[in-house]
Steps between C-alpha positions, in 0.01 A plus 500: 500500500509358845585767764861421605532807729711405798695234299631683198480871420437577143424836354128563410609553134677159484201326650268666258711390209542149647116464520456624146774252380344203685164581345661507153635138569169331579444349164872382498445342834201305380699366214790407725272313741352299219847397391586416857207277536581309183861450589424386855282236349785383266741480794245312725433258217867437451548420869201256503576328164855427637360372833719727713511383866681590814773253413600726202562787732787322681850551357793273449883531565823382335449395141127532514427198302123405448395840662130454425426863617748642248375290213132564562569870537643487140168340381282759689687783347481346147126438539410847630720679239377299213849332429607149409751499778670727757816515714440689842798534719588697808865484384430761236634818663320755287308548181815572313655180627196310384497655161881440472451126579235466233719687226807292584291184528350532148763681294825363368825641337419627153140576582344841470263669738288792377334729751186635323402758766819708470757511772434262791488599871829634635587186694479287182766705319795309666330170465464554128835670467369848376694670774867431506644278774663157545199347673428177302236659293304341207750691266796346665342153431470572129134595494409793276250783593296735292205715591188638322376838614144566575321755284485860618166437662626200694336249278683193373653507148343173382665510152850542656416209748409277220818592304743468794358172620605329174861475627439481877489222743310705746268803503503667835194716614509716817139530603547775753646850424814486700672846553314632189173695443369257228177320556532159661365225271162330510490116477305538183782723347760238615293242311514714180878543548538122536303437190712747309825332616366156416389614163868600424634180664272217617787365718587817680456489882293794629612578857322754724633687798160487688621685810227739642237348271362178647135504593444853381299358211317178480750331263879469497736516203548120464123481432524717198813365314803557718718189552650603833466769767651574829463719812575571858318374808564819691291663233141399405490116524652505854197672632714707745561182705774304304828629645709438194494301172396499143325290238535391133205374322410389143588211271604180672811447300619871565417479873719179515793671350463787750500236774841380387637856518339557847695215636727316258492252203382150591322621821276784391172546687513173688708634773496807720367491848224752607595517862209691672396700183205298370228627717584874424522437126168319487328756724639792315389364159148440647486863620655645182192590302355694792842672581546585127139656488595732804820600325331579186239706681776688683667568164168632354452734799870620468443589127164669560625701802819631330298581189290726723825649626596586145773235432519276190430138589529166317250337471229763518198449727249282321746304293483121558807377696746253369747504791511640866719805414420861477747750355477868610716767343591724799727750303779537750734312723364680808143373422626146426685487838205647702258255342721215597537636850111516529467136378763386760316692773181317403662157535436251775876418530779754523261792474762708691767450239574770240577360157797654312622446138790263453695314250297172489663194357368432149383852423676773290370804699455569872171364615274586795287231645231504761390167634402446858396140433476186701702325230802689390454626143142357466349716233143363564525686820467881465827634363624778270827547324661691206841594354613855548470604144253698295205526509541379857224248489407278782371141458258408759388143563332274759265550786403177688178664616335786311438724799858504619617518144285820448641638828853457373409688183343783697814520727714530186290784369515657847878479510535684174251758628703536816829529308357788293385681805840463659681628195273802485588608860 
């Protein structure tokens, strides 16, 4: 490894393990770089095919009628993601808000939604109505919910998917692992799940929570049978530059319905000013394949290093990636908190801040989060978080550049090392 003496002080043992871990990642890195190259070509072609010009980078105010930057950005996203249509808006405040907009846009009273990847991410529980609360959930609007558990090895239960789809309006697939240790889903697996659902019910709508997965592979879920997908612009497709927003992409008729929910019936996607946001959204999407590749490399290094340190990791080094997240079982609340302190110390923003567990809205357990990011909550930038519950796992994601991402992971390991030394005194 590069000699960082005089900048950071890592123990010789940690540096030795880091060098060994990085060497183990070489083949993974070559695969990631090939995918990066392909996805950069897709995005560039989408820009040129839609004749993006400097005029599209200028925003509008007021009602935002005839905002050609907004409308062209929809087409750029659709083209690059392999979708019929897309709705890209800075007014989406998070991935959960974007997913919620799609669910309420498509589902109606009396419909049934079936999650076929088990329980959804914590913040979706109140949207669906799994967790009690008078919040205007799908359940309160008369929409039923069921779920199909994954098999013990984390694989989909295709027979159950086919069976449950027969009486469902929507099959819901969460691509990433959320706060679980199951494998994230490959695009190929999502395609098989969609096929099983359509076999059970040709009319069922297959909707994918695509958060953390965009540009990690060369295809997206709507290219293999999903009807609709959604994600956040402060994750992968924002490239670390978009300051806010989300996207919905897929079948044209479904995207139109989502547009009516995003604004209101009768207006839909035809209104909504972009203010000064267009340039950041275009530039972020252009950078996204490269930024995602750096995040996936950081994730690979994190898994390899902590395997060397003796901790269980998911996915293991050498496993092809399907999202930007690494999960590491740290075994204790002390390790989890020390890890997050190290990530925070290795951040470009607020590195002096000490993260503490807190009762975060939308979560059932106290959560500790480390995120010294240029955009608040941007998980394409290096960040780490986890609920304070056994087995005290941390979920690591992001890294706008590989070298700084690697340093953040090393500082997390160092913080755990220092905490053990302090405890031993």
